[in-house]
C-alpha positions in Angstrom: 93.8 80.6 244.8 93.3 84.2 243.6 91.1 86.4 245.8 90.4 90.0 245.0 91.5 92.5 247.6 94.8 90.7 248.4 98.2 91.3 247.1 99.0 90.0 243.6 102.3 88.2 243.0 103.1 88.5 239.3 105.7 85.7 239.7 103.0 83.2 240.8 101.7 81.5 237.6 98.5 80.5 239.4 97.7 84.1 240.2 98.2 85.1 236.5 96.0 82.3 235.4 93.1 83.4 237.7 93.6 87.0 236.6 93.2 86.0 232.9 90.2 83.9 233.7 88.2 86.2 236.0 89.6 89.6 235.1 90.4 92.4 237.5 87.2 92.0 239.6 87.3 88.3 239.9 84.2 86.0 239.9 81.9 88.9 240.7 81.5 89.7 237.0 79.4 86.5 236.6 76.4 88.4 238.0 74.8 91.4 236.3 74.7 94.4 238.7 74.1 97.9 237.4 72.4 101.2 238.4 69.9 102.9 236.3 67.5 105.9 236.5 63.9 104.5 236.6 61.0 105.9 234.6 57.4 104.7 234.3 56.5 102.4 231.4 54.2 104.9 229.9 57.3 107.1 229.0 59.0 104.2 227.1 60.0 104.9 223.5 58.0 103.6 220.6 54.3 103.1 220.2 52.2 103.4 223.3 51.3 100.1 224.9 49.3 100.6 228.1 49.0 96.8 228.7 52.7 96.7 229.7 51.9 98.8 232.7 49.9 95.9 234.2 52.7 93.3 234.5 56.1 92.6 236.0 58.4 93.1 232.9 60.8 96.0 232.4 62.8 97.7 229.6 66.6 97.9 229.8 69.2 99.5 227.4 71.0 97.5 224.7 74.3 97.7 226.6 72.7 95.6 229.4 72.0 92.8 226.9 75.7 92.9 225.7 76.9 92.5 229.3 74.4 89.8 230.1 75.4 87.8 227.0 79.0 87.7 228.3 77.9 86.2 231.6 76.6 82.7 232.5 73.2 83.7 233.8 70.2 81.5 234.2 67.3 81.8 231.7 64.6 82.9 231.7 66.2 86.1 232.8 65.1 87.4 236.2 66.1 90.7 237.8 66.1 91.9 241.4 65.2 95.6 241.7 66.5 97.3 244.9 65.9 100.7 246.4 68.7 101.0 248.8 67.5 104.2 250.4 64.1 102.8 251.4 65.4 99.3 251.8 62.7 97.9 249.5 63.1 95.3 246.8 61.0 93.3 244.2 61.6 91.1 241.2 60.9 91.5 237.5 61.6 90.0 234.1 63.1 91.7 231.1 60.8 92.2 228.1 63.0 94.2 225.7 66.3 96.0 225.5 65.2 99.2 223.8 65.6 101.8 226.6 68.0 104.7 226.3 71.4 104.2 227.9 71.3 104.7 231.6 67.5 104.4 231.8 65.2 101.6 232.9 61.4 101.6 232.4 59.3 99.8 235.0 55.6 99.6 235.6 53.9 102.3 237.7 52.8 99.9 240.5 56.3 98.6 240.8 57.6 102.2 241.3 55.0 102.7 244.1 56.0 99.4 245.8 59.7 100.5 245.7 58.7 104.1 246.7 60.5 105.6 243.8 60.0 108.9 241.9 60.6 109.6 238.3 64.4 109.7 237.7 65.5 108.1 240.9 68.4 105.7 240.9 67.6 102.0 241.2 69.9 99.0 241.4 69.1 96.1 239.1 70.9 92.8 239.3 70.4 89.3 237.9 69.0 86.6 240.1 67.3 83.2 240.0 63.8 82.3 241.3 62.0 79.0 242.0 58.9 78.2 240.0 55.7 79.2 241.8 53.5 76.5 243.3 51.0 78.6 245.3 50.3 82.3 245.8 47.8 83.9 248.2 46.2 87.1 247.1 44.0 89.7 248.7 41.9 92.1 246.7 42.2 95.7 247.8 38.5 96.4 247.1 35.2 94.6 247.4 34.6 95.4 243.7 36.6 92.3 242.9 33.6 90.2 244.1 31.6 91.5 241.1 33.8 89.5 238.7 31.8 86.4 237.7 34.9 84.2 236.8 37.9 85.5 238.7 40.0 82.4 237.7 39.8 83.2 234.0 40.4 86.9 234.6 43.6 86.2 236.7 44.9 83.6 234.2 44.7 86.3 231.5 46.3 88.9 233.8 49.2 86.6 234.7 50.3 86.4 231.1 52.1 89.7 231.6 53.8 88.7 234.8 57.2 87.0 235.0 57.6 87.1 238.8 55.6 87.8 242.0 57.2 88.9 245.3 55.7 88.7 248.7 54.5 92.2 249.8 53.9 93.5 246.3 50.6 95.3 245.4 50.1 94.9 241.7 47.1 95.9 239.5 45.4 94.7 236.4 42.6 96.0 234.1 39.4 94.2 233.4 36.3 95.7 231.6 37.8 99.2 231.8 38.2 99.0 235.6 41.4 98.8 237.6 41.7 96.1 240.3 44.5 96.1 242.9 45.8 92.8 244.4 48.2 92.3 247.3 50.6 89.3 247.4 50.3 87.9 251.0 52.2 84.6 250.5 54.2 82.7 247.9 55.4 79.1 247.8 58.0 77.8 247.8 59.3 80.1 250.5 62.8 81.3 250.0 65.0 84.2 251.4 64.3 86.2 248.2 60.5 85.9 248.9 59.9 85.8 245.1 58.7 83.2 242.6 58.8 82.7 238.9 55.4 82.7 237.0 56.7 81.5 233.6 55.6 78.0 232.5 54.3 76.7 235.8 51.1 75.6 237.3 50.0 77.8 240.2 47.3 77.4 242.7 45.7 80.7 243.8 44.2 81.3 247.2 42.2 84.4 248.1 41.9 86.3 251.3 38.8 88.4 252.1 38.9 91.7 250.3 39.8 94.9 252.1 36.6 96.4 253.5 34.6 93.2 253.2 32.1 92.6 256.1 30.8 89.0 256.7 27.0 88.9 256.6 25.3 88.1 259.8 23.5 84.8 259.9 19.8 84.9 260.8 18.2 82.2 262.9 14.9 80.5 262.1 14.4 81.5 258.5 16.5 81.8 255.4 15.5 85.4 254.8 17.0 88.4 256.5 15.1 90.0 259.3 14.3 93.6 259.9 15.8 95.5 262.8 12.6 97.3 263.7 10.4 95.4 266.1 12.2 92.1 265.5 9.8 91.2 262.6 10.8 89.9 259.2 11.2 92.4 256.4 8.4 90.8 254.4 5.9 90.1 257.2 5.1 87.3 259.6 5.8 83.7 258.8 2.6 81.6 258.6 3.3 78.2 260.1 -0.3 77.0 260.1 -2.4 76.2 257.0 -1.3 76.1 253.4 0.4 79.0 251.6 -2.8 79.5 249.5 -4.7 80.2 252.7 -2.0 82.4 254.1 -2.0 84.8 251.0 -5.8 84.4 250.4 -5.1 83.0 246.9 -8.9 82.5 246.2 -9.3 86.3 246.3 -6.3 87.2 244.2 -6.6 84.4 241.6 -6.9 85.6 238.0 -10.5 84.2 237.7 -11.7 85.5 241.1 -14.6 87.9 241.0 -13.3 90.1 243.8 -10.0 90.6 242.1 -11.7 91.5 238.8 -14.0 94.0 240.6 -11.1 95.6 242.4 -9.1 95.9 239.2 -12.1 97.6 237.5 -12.6 100.0 240.3 -8.9 101.0 240.4 -8.7 101.3 236.6 -11.9 103.4 236.4 -11.2 107.1 235.6 -14.9 108.2 235.5 -15.4 109.0 239.2 -17.9 111.9 238.8 -21.5 111.9 237.7 -22.5 112.0 234.1 -24.3 115.0 232.5 -26.0 115.5 229.2 -24.4 117.8 226.7 -27.6 118.8 224.9 -29.9 119.6 227.8 -33.1 121.4 227.0 -33.9 124.9 228.2 -37.2 124.1 229.8 -36.0 121.0 231.6 -36.5 120.8 235.4 -33.1 119.4 236.0 -30.1 121.5 237.0 -27.8 123.0 234.5 -25.0 120.8 233.4 -21.7 120.9 235.3 -18.3 120.7 233.6 -16.9 117.2 233.5 -13.4 118.6 234.3 -13.5 120.6 237.6 -11.8 124.0 237.8 -9.1 124.0 240.5 -10.1 127.4 241.9 -13.9 126.9 242.0 -14.0 123.2 242.7 -14.8 122.3 246.3 -15.3 118.6 245.7 -12.2 116.5 246.1 -11.7 113.4 243.9 -11.4 110.3 246.0 -8.1 108.6 245.8 -8.5 104.9 245.0 -7.4 102.9 247.9 -5.3 99.8 247.5 -7.5 96.8 248.0 -6.7 94.2 250.6 -7.0 91.5 247.9 -3.7 92.5 246.2 -0.5 90.5 246.2 1.0 89.9 249.6 4.6 89.0 250.5 5.3 85.4 249.7 7.2 84.1 252.7 7.7 80.3 252.8 9.1 78.1 255.6 12.3 76.3 254.9 12.1 73.5 252.2 8.7 74.6 251.1 7.6 75.5 247.5 4.4 77.2 246.3 3.8 77.4 242.5 0.4 79.2 242.7 -1.3 77.5 239.8 -4.8 76.0 239.7 -5.1 72.3 239.6 -6.7 71.3 236.3 -7.1 67.5 235.8 -6.0 65.9 232.6 -8.8 65.2 230.2 -9.7 61.6 229.6 -11.0 59.9 226.5 -14.5 60.0 228.0 -14.3 63.7 228.5 -13.2 64.3 224.9 -16.1 62.2 223.6 -18.6 64.1 225.7 -17.3 67.4 224.4 -17.7 66.1 220.8 -21.3 65.0 221.5 -22.1 68.4 223.0 -20.7 70.2 220.1 -22.7 68.2 217.6 -26.1 68.9 219.3 -28.2 71.8 217.9 -28.1 74.7 220.3 -30.8 77.0 218.6 -33.9 74.7 218.4 -36.6 76.9 220.1 -39.4 78.9 218.4 -38.8 82.4 217.3 -40.5 85.2 219.3 -40.9 88.8 218.5 -39.8 91.6 220.7 -43.4 92.9 221.0 -44.6 89.5 222.2 -47.8 89.6 220.0 -48.9 86.7 217.9 -49.1 87.3 214.2 -52.7 86.8 213.0 -53.6 85.2 209.8 -54.1 87.6 206.9 -52.8 90.5 208.9 -49.7 90.8 206.8 -51.6 90.9 203.5 -53.8 93.8 204.7 -50.9 95.8 205.9 -49.2 95.4 202.6 -51.9 97.3 200.7 -51.9 101.1 200.7 -55.1 102.8 202.0 -57.3 104.4 199.3 -57.4 108.2 199.4 -60.9 109.7 199.2 -61.2 112.5 196.7 -62.8 115.7 198.1 -65.6 117.1 196.1 -65.8 120.8 195.4 -68.4 123.0 197.0 -70.1 126.2 195.8 -70.0 129.3 197.8 -73.8 129.6 198.0 -74.1 126.1 199.4 -75.8 124.5 196.4 -74.7 121.2 195.0 -73.3 120.9 191.5 
């Protein structure tokens, strides 16, 4: 059988048949293997598409498509990207054949994994990968824990990924924030350490994010404790009596008189004595003082309202205990409703009227008061004292 590198006998018909079948290089042409200069995806020709930078698909020139079409390769098309100088490799899919000749455009995170700079040479060759069954990922920041539904976010991000390789650190964008994810493990495990992410059901496992600290478990209560003095952050836990007794609910209830008095005292802004504005000149009292004291001349300090002890206190409950804080109001029965109706129908103002002066009105006194008193006419007098 014909093998490249050995002597070729032109008289042997079998050698001539293998030469016509495989060409000068033999069966090696059945695999695509070329070198390109790599550039980031943001420098690709055409309209700017930033979403292509968050995936695992690359751009190749049209000549690569022509060579691949002459080969019997497995579809979907998978490529192995190798940096021989750094001995690093990864896998990718091909999105379009629109790059300039001799160039390949790859995502930025892939250039970082391969330790490539702009314009470096990269080897790209065709390969085949198994369908992914499971991948284990590790977020590179604790900010990933802020995502409410990571499963839906990753499903949307994986639409731009054709492959995943163990050891890669890819990134994706969500809510204008960039998240990095390291691939710790892939299954099925092969020598290529890569899997295909196209048309497959993948189970995703997560490792703790980088920088994540496991919270310490507190003993005795379900709330964290303070480090100062060994006491809880919200106060002592009352194990005896009810919660209403522990927080003095009778004093802080909305209808409590002490709570209302304390609220009025705190809300009062008239803390000084009152003075008349129109005081008389001859009055014995002192001259009025200004209601607003002058800062320079005032020696009297305004008392600062103290916080009452009847205010709200920390609500600390033992485990499996609930406290709603509402007053118990029994349900009204039919007898209660009938009693309310009877009370409403009774007359409430049935007493005798009384005057403010308290004197009894005498008979006929009103008629006399209604008449105006007669005025006496003054008779004229002479200067000599004689009568007219």
